[in-house]
C-alpha positions in Angstrom: -60.9 -146.9 -25.3 -63.7 -149.3 -24.8 -65.8 -151.9 -27.6 -67.7 -149.8 -30.4 -71.2 -151.3 -29.6 -72.8 -148.9 -30.0 -72.0 -149.6 -34.5 -72.4 -153.1 -32.7 -76.2 -152.1 -30.9 -77.3 -150.5 -34.6 -77.1 -153.8 -36.1 -78.6 -155.4 -34.4 -81.6 -153.3 -34.4 -81.5 -153.0 -37.9 -82.1 -157.2 -38.4 -84.7 -157.2 -35.0 -86.8 -154.8 -37.0 -87.2 -156.7 -40.0 -87.3 -159.6 -38.0 -90.5 -158.2 -36.5 -91.9 -157.2 -39.6 -91.6 -160.5 -40.5 -92.1 -162.1 -37.5 -94.4 -161.0 -34.7 -97.4 -161.6 -35.9 -98.5 -164.6 -34.0 -97.5 -162.3 -30.4 -97.3 -165.1 -27.8 -100.9 -164.3 -25.2 -100.3 -162.8 -22.4 -102.8 -162.6 -19.0 -104.4 -158.4 -19.7 -102.2 -158.1 -16.2 -99.6 -160.2 -16.0 -97.8 -159.4 -12.9 -94.6 -162.2 -11.6 -91.0 -161.9 -10.0 -89.3 -163.6 -7.6 -87.3 -163.3 -4.1 -83.8 -164.2 -3.3 -81.8 -165.2 -0.3 -78.3 -164.9 -0.9 -74.9 -165.5 0.6 -72.7 -163.1 -1.4 -75.3 -160.4 -3.0 -74.8 -160.5 -6.9 -75.7 -157.5 -8.4 -77.3 -157.7 -11.9 -74.2 -156.7 -13.4 -72.5 -160.1 -11.9 -69.2 -158.7 -11.2 -70.4 -156.8 -8.5 -71.3 -158.2 -5.6 -72.4 -156.7 -2.2 -69.9 -159.4 -0.1 -72.3 -160.5 2.5 -75.9 -162.2 2.9 -79.1 -159.8 1.4 -82.4 -160.1 -0.2 -83.4 -159.1 -3.3 -86.9 -158.4 -4.6 -87.3 -158.2 -8.3 -91.1 -157.7 -9.9 -92.4 -157.2 -13.5 -96.2 -155.6 -14.4 -96.5 -156.4 -17.7 -99.7 -154.9 -19.9 -99.7 -155.7 -24.0 -96.3 -154.3 -25.3 -95.0 -152.1 -21.9 -93.7 -153.7 -18.7 -92.6 -152.2 -15.7 -89.6 -154.0 -13.3 -88.2 -153.2 -10.1 -85.5 -154.2 -8.9 -85.2 -153.9 -4.4 -81.6 -155.4 -3.1 -81.0 -155.0 0.5 -78.7 -156.3 3.1 -80.1 -159.2 5.4 -79.2 -156.9 7.9 -81.7 -154.3 5.8 -79.7 -151.7 5.1 -79.6 -150.4 1.0 -78.3 -151.8 -1.7 -79.6 -150.9 -5.0 -83.1 -149.8 -5.8 -83.8 -150.2 -9.9 -87.3 -149.0 -11.9 -87.3 -150.4 -15.2 -89.7 -149.4 -17.6 -89.9 -151.2 -21.2 -91.6 -152.1 -24.6 -91.6 -155.1 -26.4 -90.7 -154.6 -29.9 -91.0 -158.2 -31.2 -92.6 -161.2 -28.5 -93.2 -164.5 -30.5 -93.0 -168.0 -30.0 -89.2 -167.4 -31.4 -87.8 -164.4 -29.9 -88.1 -161.0 -27.6 -86.9 -158.3 -28.3 -87.9 -155.1 -25.5 -86.0 -151.6 -25.2 -86.0 -150.3 -21.9 -84.7 -147.0 -19.7 -83.8 -147.5 -16.1 -83.4 -145.7 -13.2 -81.4 -146.8 -10.7 -80.1 -146.5 -7.4 -77.6 -147.1 -5.5 -75.9 -146.4 -1.6 -72.6 -146.7 -1.5 -72.0 -147.4 2.3 -69.4 -144.7 4.0 -66.8 -145.7 6.4 -68.1 -145.1 9.4 -64.7 -144.3 11.3 -64.9 -140.8 9.2 -67.1 -139.3 11.0 -67.9 -142.2 13.8 -71.0 -142.4 12.2 -73.2 -144.8 9.5 -73.5 -143.4 6.1 -74.3 -143.6 3.0 -74.1 -141.6 -0.6 -76.9 -142.2 -2.8 -75.4 -142.9 -6.2 -77.5 -142.3 -8.8 -77.9 -143.7 -13.3 -80.0 -143.9 -15.9 -79.4 -146.1 -18.3 -81.0 -147.7 -21.4 -80.8 -150.8 -23.0 -82.0 -153.4 -25.1 -82.9 -157.2 -24.2 -83.7 -160.3 -26.2 -84.5 -164.3 -26.1 -84.1 -166.6 -28.8 -86.3 -170.2 -28.3 -84.9 -172.9 -30.3 -86.8 -175.2 -27.9 -89.0 -174.1 -24.5 -85.6 -175.2 -22.5 -82.8 -173.7 -24.8 -82.7 -170.0 -25.5 -80.0 -168.5 -26.8 -80.0 -164.2 -24.7 -78.4 -161.4 -24.9 -77.8 -157.7 -23.5 -76.6 -154.8 -23.8 -76.1 -151.6 -21.0 -75.5 -147.9 -21.2 -75.5 -146.1 -18.7 -74.3 -142.5 -17.4 -74.1 -140.4 -13.7 -76.8 -137.9 -12.8 -74.5 -137.0 -11.0 -70.1 -136.3 -10.6 -70.4 -139.3 -8.3 -69.1 -143.1 -8.9 -69.2 -144.4 -12.5 -69.3 -142.1 -15.2 -70.0 -144.1 -18.2 -71.2 -148.2 -18.0 -71.1 -150.2 -21.2 -72.9 -154.4 -20.5 -72.6 -156.6 -23.0 -73.5 -160.5 -21.7 -74.7 -163.0 -24.6 -76.2 -166.7 -22.1 -77.0 -169.7 -23.3 -79.9 -171.4 -20.7 -81.3 -174.6 -20.3 -84.0 -175.4 -18.1 -85.7 -177.7 -16.7 -84.0 -180.9 -16.9 -84.8 -183.7 -15.4 -82.6 -185.0 -12.4 -84.1 -188.1 -12.1 -87.9 -188.8 -10.8 -87.6 -186.1 -8.8 -85.9 -182.8 -9.2 -85.2 -180.7 -11.9 -81.7 -178.8 -13.2 -81.0 -175.9 -14.9 -78.2 -174.8 -16.6 -76.6 -171.0 -17.4 -73.6 -170.3 -19.1 -72.6 -166.2 -20.1 -70.1 -164.4 -21.0 -69.6 -160.3 -20.9 -67.5 -158.1 -21.2 -67.7 -154.7 -19.1 -66.9 -151.5 -19.5 -66.1 -148.6 -16.3 -65.6 -145.0 -17.2 -61.6 -144.8 -15.3 -62.7 -148.2 -13.2 -62.9 -151.6 -15.2 -62.5 -152.9 -18.2 -62.5 -156.9 -19.3 -64.3 -159.5 -20.1 -65.9 -162.7 -17.9 -67.2 -165.8 -18.1 -69.7 -167.3 -16.0 -72.6 -170.2 -15.2 -75.5 -170.6 -12.6 -77.1 -173.5 -11.5 -80.3 -174.5 -10.2 -81.7 -177.9 -9.3 -85.4 -177.6 -7.8 -87.8 -180.6 -6.1 -91.0 -181.1 -9.2 -93.0 -180.4 -5.9 -91.7 -177.1 -4.5 -92.5 -174.0 -6.7 -88.6 -172.5 -5.2 -84.9 -173.7 -6.4 -81.3 -173.4 -5.2 -78.6 -172.3 -7.2 -75.0 -171.5 -7.4 -73.3 -168.8 -8.9 -70.4 -168.3 -10.3 -68.3 -165.2 -12.4 -64.7 -166.2 -13.2 -62.5 -162.9 -14.3 -60.9 -163.5 -17.8 -59.2 -161.1 -19.1 -59.5 -157.8 -16.6 -57.6 -154.3 -16.4 -57.5 -154.2 -13.0 -56.9 -157.7 -11.7 -60.3 -158.3 -10.0 -60.8 -161.6 -7.6 -63.3 -164.5 -8.9 -66.4 -164.6 -7.4 -69.9 -166.7 -6.6 -73.5 -166.7 -4.8 -75.4 -169.1 -3.7 -78.9 -168.9 -1.9 -81.9 -170.0 -2.7 -84.5 -168.5 -4.8 -88.7 -167.8 -4.6 -90.6 -166.9 -7.7 -94.2 -165.8 -7.6 -96.8 -164.6 -9.9 -98.7 -166.0 -13.1 
C-alpha cells in the first residue's frame, strides 16, 4: 500500500494557506514577463523523477515563462541521437511567493515515448504513453544561498498502458553559490524521496547533486547520484554527469 500522502498534502495546503495570509504581503517583484530556463547535456539522462534514466547520452531543455502568479513550464528530453524520450507541459499558479517562501500548484501533461524492441517488427517504433499529473511544490529560503525544497506529485495514466498511478514525494536541502577559492562557485543538494508506481516499484531513495562553476562563466558542470535505500523490487544505483547552461532573466 502506498504511503497516505493525500492526508499529508491536505495538511500542507492548510498550513500554507495560513502562511499565505500572514506572509504574502511582500510578494517578490518580477519583470512583467519572466522567461528563463536551462539546457543540459548529460551522459545518462536522469529524468525529473530521478529514479529513472534514459541510459544513454541525452539533452534536456527546461523553459519557464511566468507572468504574475501564473507560469508555464516545458521540458523537452531527447537522446543525443535526436530520438524522443519525454515531453512535459506544466501550467502552474503561485499561492505564496515572498522573500522567504514560495508555494505553487501545477497540473502537468506528460508524454513518454517508450522505445519498442526493434527485433520484434524488424524496424524501430515508439509507443506514446500519456500521463496527467497534479502537484504542489514549495521552497523555503533560510538565506539566499540555503534553501529547503519539497514536492508532491500525483500522476495517473490517460491510457490503459504504462504506469497506472504514481505518487512521488521529495525533500531537498540546497546550498548554492558557495565560494571555492577565488575563481569557482560550488553547489550541493541533498535529496530524500519516496515513489510509488502502481504494480511496478515502491521505495525510498537518497541522492545528491553537486555543481561547480567558473565564476566568469554562466554554465556549470554537475554530478548526480541516486541510491536506493529500501526499494521493492531491487533496483540499481544510478548516476549522471554533464554540463548545465542556464538562460533568461
